[in-house]
C-alpha positions in Angstrom: -9.5 74.7 -41.0 -11.6 72.8 -38.4 -14.6 70.1 -38.7 -17.2 72.7 -38.8 -15.7 74.8 -41.5 -15.4 71.8 -43.5 -18.5 70.3 -43.1 -20.0 73.5 -44.3 -17.7 73.8 -47.4 -18.8 70.0 -48.1 -22.8 71.2 -47.8 -21.8 74.1 -50.1 -19.8 72.3 -52.4 -22.8 69.6 -53.4 -25.3 72.0 -53.3 -23.7 74.3 -56.0 -22.8 70.9 -58.4 -26.8 70.0 -57.8 -27.7 73.4 -59.0 -25.4 73.6 -61.7 -26.5 70.3 -63.2 -30.1 71.2 -62.6 -29.6 74.7 -64.3 -27.6 72.9 -67.2 -30.7 70.1 -68.4 -32.7 73.4 -67.9 -30.9 75.1 -70.4 -30.5 72.4 -73.3 -33.8 71.8 -73.4 -34.8 74.9 -73.4 -36.9 75.8 -70.3 -39.6 73.3 -71.2 -38.7 70.4 -68.4 -40.1 71.7 -64.7 -37.7 72.8 -62.1 -38.1 69.4 -60.0 -37.1 66.9 -62.5 -33.9 68.6 -63.8 -33.0 68.8 -59.7 -34.4 65.2 -59.6 -32.0 64.0 -62.9 -29.3 65.6 -61.5 -29.1 63.8 -58.3 -30.1 60.2 -59.9 -27.3 60.8 -62.0 -24.5 61.9 -59.7 -25.7 59.2 -57.4 -25.9 56.4 -60.2 -29.3 55.2 -58.5 -30.6 54.6 -62.2 -34.4 54.8 -61.4 -35.0 56.1 -65.2 -35.3 59.3 -67.1 -37.8 61.6 -66.5 -35.8 63.9 -69.3 -35.6 62.5 -72.5 -31.3 62.5 -72.7 -30.9 59.2 -74.1 -30.8 60.3 -78.2 -30.2 63.8 -77.1 -26.6 63.8 -78.0 -25.8 67.4 -76.5 -27.8 66.1 -73.4 -25.5 62.7 -73.2 -22.3 64.1 -73.2 -23.4 66.8 -70.7 -24.8 64.0 -68.4 -21.4 61.8 -69.1 -19.2 65.6 -67.9 -22.1 66.0 -65.2 -21.2 62.1 -63.6 -17.5 62.2 -64.1 -16.9 66.2 -62.2 -19.7 66.2 -60.1 -19.1 62.4 -58.7 -15.6 63.8 -58.2 -16.1 66.6 -56.1 -18.8 65.1 -53.9 -16.5 62.4 -53.3 -14.0 64.4 -52.5 -15.9 66.7 -50.1 -17.1 63.6 -47.8 -13.6 62.1 -48.1 -12.0 65.2 -46.4 -15.0 65.0 -44.3 -14.7 61.9 -43.1 -10.4 62.6 -42.6 -11.3 65.4 -40.8 -13.5 63.6 -38.5 -11.0 61.0 -38.1 -8.0 63.5 -37.5 -9.9 65.1 -35.4 -10.9 61.8 -32.7 -7.4 60.7 -33.0 -5.4 63.6 -32.2 -8.5 64.6 -29.8 -7.4 61.4 -28.0 -3.9 62.3 -27.8 -4.4 65.7 -26.7 -6.1 64.2 -23.3 -3.8 61.4 -22.6 -0.7 63.7 -23.1 -2.9 66.3 -21.0 -4.0 63.4 -18.4 0.0 62.4 -18.3 0.6 66.2 -17.4 -1.9 66.3 -14.8 -0.5 63.1 -12.7 2.9 64.3 -12.7 1.7 67.6 -10.9 2.1 68.0 -7.1 0.9 70.6 -4.7 -1.2 72.3 -7.5 -5.0 73.0 -7.3 -8.2 72.1 -8.5 -10.9 74.0 -9.6 -14.6 72.3 -10.0 -16.5 74.2 -12.2 -15.7 76.4 -15.2 -19.0 78.3 -15.1 -18.7 82.2 -14.1 -17.8 82.1 -10.8 -14.8 79.2 -11.7 -13.6 81.2 -14.6 -12.7 83.8 -12.8 -11.1 82.3 -10.4 -8.9 80.3 -12.3 -7.8 84.0 -14.3 -6.5 84.9 -10.1 -5.0 81.9 -9.9 -3.5 81.7 -12.9 -1.9 85.2 -12.3 -0.5 84.4 -9.6 1.4 81.7 -11.2 -0.4 78.8 -9.8 -0.5 75.2 -11.3 -4.2 74.9 -12.1 -6.7 72.2 -13.3 -10.0 72.2 -14.1 -12.9 69.9 -13.9 -16.1 70.7 -16.2 -18.5 69.0 -18.7 -19.8 71.7 -21.0 -17.7 72.2 -23.8 -18.4 75.7 -24.2 -17.1 76.6 -20.8 -13.9 74.9 -21.3 -13.3 77.0 -24.6 -13.9 80.0 -22.5 -11.7 78.9 -19.7 -9.0 77.9 -22.2 -8.9 81.4 -23.6 -7.4 82.5 -20.1 -4.0 80.3 -21.1 -2.0 77.2 -21.4 -5.1 75.5 -18.7 -5.2 71.4 -18.2 -8.0 70.2 -17.4 -10.5 67.3 -17.0 -13.6 67.1 -19.3 -16.3 65.0 -16.7 -18.8 65.8 -13.5 -16.4 67.0 -10.6 -19.1 64.8 -8.9 -17.4 61.5 -10.1 -14.5 60.2 -8.0 -12.7 58.7 -11.5 -12.5 62.6 -12.4 -11.2 63.6 -9.4 -8.3 61.3 -9.2 -8.0 62.0 -13.4 -7.1 65.7 -11.4 -4.8 64.4 -9.2 -6.9 64.7 -6.1 -4.6 62.6 -3.9 -1.2 65.2 -4.7 -2.9 68.5 -4.7 -2.8 71.2 -2.2 -6.3 72.7 -2.9 -9.8 72.4 -4.0 -11.8 75.0 -5.0 -15.5 74.0 -6.0 -17.7 76.7 -7.8 -20.6 74.4 -8.9 -23.5 75.4 -9.4 -26.0 73.2 -6.7 -25.3 73.2 -3.4 -25.8 69.4 -3.3 -23.4 68.9 -5.8 -20.8 71.1 -3.6 -21.3 69.4 -0.3 -21.0 65.8 -2.7 -17.9 66.9 -4.1 -16.2 68.3 -0.7 -17.1 65.0 1.2 -15.3 63.2 -1.6 -11.9 65.5 -2.0 -11.8 65.2 2.0 -12.0 61.6 1.9 -9.7 61.3 -0.9 -7.1 63.2 0.8 -7.5 64.2 4.2 -4.9 67.2 4.2 -6.3 69.2 1.2 -7.4 72.6 1.3 -11.1 72.9 0.3 -12.9 76.2 -0.5 -16.6 75.3 -1.6 -19.2 78.0 -2.7 -22.6 78.1 -1.0 -25.8 79.6 -1.9 -28.1 78.4 0.9 -26.5 79.8 4.1 -28.2 76.7 6.0 -25.5 74.7 4.3 -22.6 76.5 5.6 -22.5 73.9 8.9 -23.0 71.1 6.8 -20.3 71.6 4.2 -17.9 72.6 7.0 -18.7 69.4 8.7 -18.1 67.5 5.5 -14.3 68.7 5.3 -14.8 72.3 4.0 -11.8 74.5 5.0 -13.5 77.6 4.3 -17.0 78.2 2.3 -17.8 81.5 0.1 -21.4 83.0 -0.1 -21.2 85.2 -3.4 -24.4 86.7 -2.4 -22.8 87.7 1.1 -19.4 89.1 -0.8 -21.7 90.6 -2.5 -23.5 92.3 -0.7 -20.6 93.6 1.6 -18.9 95.0 -1.4 -21.9 97.3 -1.8 -21.6 98.4 2.0 -18.4 99.0 1.5 -18.6 101.2 -2.1 -20.7 103.0 0.3 -18.8 103.4 3.6 -15.2 103.0 2.6 -15.3 104.2 -1.4 -11.6 105.2 -1.3 -10.2 101.9 0.1 -12.2 99.7 -2.5 -10.5 101.7 -5.3 -7.6 100.9 -3.8 -8.2 97.2 -4.1 -9.7 97.2 -7.1 -6.5 99.3 -8.5 -4.4 96.9 -7.0 -6.2 93.7 -8.9 -7.4 95.1 -11.7 -4.5 97.4 -12.9 -2.9 97.0 -16.0 0.2 95.7 -15.2 -2.0 92.9 -13.2 0.4 91.4 -11.5 0.6 93.7 -7.9 -1.0 91.2 -5.4 -1.8 90.4 -1.3 -0.2 86.7 -0.5 1.5 84.5 2.0 4.3 82.9 2.7 4.8 80.8 4.8 8.3 80.2 6.8 9.4 76.4 6.0 10.7 74.5 9.1 14.1 73.9 7.2 14.7 77.5 5.7 18.0 79.2 5.9 15.8 82.3 7.1 14.4 80.5 10.4 15.6 82.3 13.7 16.5 84.9 11.6 15.5 88.7 12.0 12.7 89.6 9.4 15.5 92.8 8.1 17.9 89.9 6.9 15.6 87.7 5.0 15.3 90.7 2.1 11.7 90.4 2.0 11.8 94.3 1.5 15.6 94.8 -0.2 15.9 92.0 -2.1 12.4 91.2 -3.4 10.6 94.3 -2.9 7.8 93.4 -0.6 5.7 95.0 2.0 5.3 92.7 4.8 1.4 93.4 6.2 1.5 91.4 9.1 2.6 88.1 10.1 0.8 85.1 11.7 1.4 82.5 14.2 0.6 79.2 14.9 -1.3 79.7 17.5 -3.5 82.0 14.9 -2.3 85.3 17.1 -1.8 88.1 13.9 0.9 90.9 14.4 0.3 93.6 11.8 3.0 96.0 10.8 5.7 93.7 12.2 9.1 95.3 12.9 12.5 94.3 11.2 13.8 93.2 14.3 10.6 90.4 14.4 12.4 87.0 14.3 11.2 84.5 11.4 10.1 81.3 13.4 9.4 78.0 11.4 5.5 78.0 10.9 5.2 81.5 10.9 3.3 82.8 8.0 3.9 86.0 6.8 1.3 88.4 4.9 3.1 90.6 2.1 2.3 92.8 -1.2 4.2 93.4 -3.5 4.3 91.7 -7.6 3.6 88.1 -8.4 7.1 87.2 -9.9 8.7 88.2 -7.0 6.6 86.6 -4.4 6.7 83.8 -6.3 10.6 83.8 -5.8 10.5 85.1 -1.9 8.3 81.8 -1.6 10.8 79.9 -3.2 13.6 80.8 -0.7 11.2 80.7 2.7 9.0 78.0 1.8 10.7 75.2 -0.6 13.7 74.9 1.1 12.1 72.7 3.7 12.9 69.6 1.7 17.1 70.9 2.0 16.8 71.6 -1.4 
């Protein structure tokens, strides 16, 4: 039972005791006292304040016996309720501190993870897609309700706080992160976090949200690798729905299918990968991992669409593939993570 439910239970218990006590006095004295006097007498008895009797209890044996029973059991119920509530609050605080400490330790152990600043509507959808793609993610958000909504996505690591404060960026592991996605509501905040992220990690990939199109040059100068405008993307989507609806339908089915595990992704060939120098058909991307290679991008930014099976894989080459998320992860491990000699 959470603290809120226990609080309601304590309040209800106190209300019931006062109601029962007041009703008892009213019945014992034959309905003669005023209701407020009965309530006052109950509260005075339970709190042991002893201001005096507004109802003549002294000398009235049934009333005296009833008062003793009321004090004994009523005080017991109230004290039990208050002690339970206090214990719940203390327990919740301690467990919350322990959970936070454990989570921060987990985050500090992460490497090549992605930080998402802002857990609003845009940030939450970003998290959904990243989690589906098996990426390690850390959220920075200061609003408790947004955090709770984002936690429903899965086992989410997060830092509760303002993303514009450097201490929260460090708590999220900015120095070891491979990327940061900034989806704050204010363009000024997005610009500030972009500058901070680039200062703390010169190699990190920065994707920033932008509302005002005029801010794009400033965000790029501040260190953003890519700037995304929800308004611009929304406009392009509406135009695409009009002129190429089947293509849009295909992409939606791919991203929103019931299985939800079919994606277009990129895989970079590592310098020391055992596939470097081999042909595309020898990599097993199609036969072993079931991936469709859509294009190959060279380090000089040249893109070759639908590369032939005889295409030679070179260090630094990025392959654009389509397939199931699990198979993409396995292929990435084969082509990317062997650069350390593992």
